[in-house]
C-alpha positions, 0 to 999 in steps of 0.5 A: 590476276590468274587470268592476266597471267594466262593473257600474258603466256598466250594461253587462253589465245591458244585455248580458243584457237584449239576449240573443236567448234567455232563460237561466237562469244566469250565471257569472263567474269570474276568474283571477289570472294567474300570478306567481313573486312572489305568496306561496303560499296553500298550507297544510299538512293540519290533520288534521281530516279523517283518520279517527280509529282506532275501537276499538268494532265497526263496520258494513260493508257489500259495497255501496258505494251502500248504504253511501252511503245509510246515511251519508246518513241517519245523518250528513246526516238525523240527525246522528249520525255525525260529522264532517259532511262538507263537500266544500269544506272537505275540498278546501281542506284537502289541502295540495299536493293541494288542489283546486276541487271545481267543476272536478271535473267528472260523475264521484265525486272519488276522494279523497272516495270513498275518505273515505266508503268508509273512514269508521268507521261504529260498529256502535251506530248501526245500531239508529238506521236505520229507513228509507233514501231513495235520492234524487238530491238527497241531500247525500252525492252532491253531496259525491262530485259538487258539479256532479251533476244527479241524473240519471246512473247513478253511484250505481244499485245493481243488487244487493245483499247480504242481509248488508248488509240484516240488518246494520240489524235496524231497517231498515223501509222504503226509498223508491227516489225516484230509481229507484235499485234494480235489480231484484235489489236491491229484491227482496233488501230485500222478502225481508228484510221491507223495504218498498219504495216 
């Protein structure tokens, strides 16, 4: 209410214009004071983020960063792996465990990491993965760490098992745009005939 009143008088605008240093963004939040009389907005989980039981063969990966990169390709690039995960909807749909993704810092949100770790990936989709891109701006990383700047080492992959690579028979190229691949992982990919750029 007070912020709206100040906006009407240009007080906020004048404050920004008078700043001694330039800045890139402003965040204005409002937290309502707690009240025992307020109705609870908490709702029971809908179950839409519960993994379905699969009756078909599934892909398994030893390397979690590699698994995440495969999910990025199948879910966010090709739109083949469903449901398309949204951290904000997931967070709001946790009942008494609901949380604000913006308040989780620069670490992976444990419940989101577990969701991706246990997501069934049908083995029939392995044929669709021809290229993997390791890029700090990939959508999956922002689901895991919404405040992530793309530069920390949270998703680096020092080593990689050849069994993970051969599980994707059509994989021809890996782009390591953010330098996530360690020497052993890079060497394993090249040894399996995958171009690494």
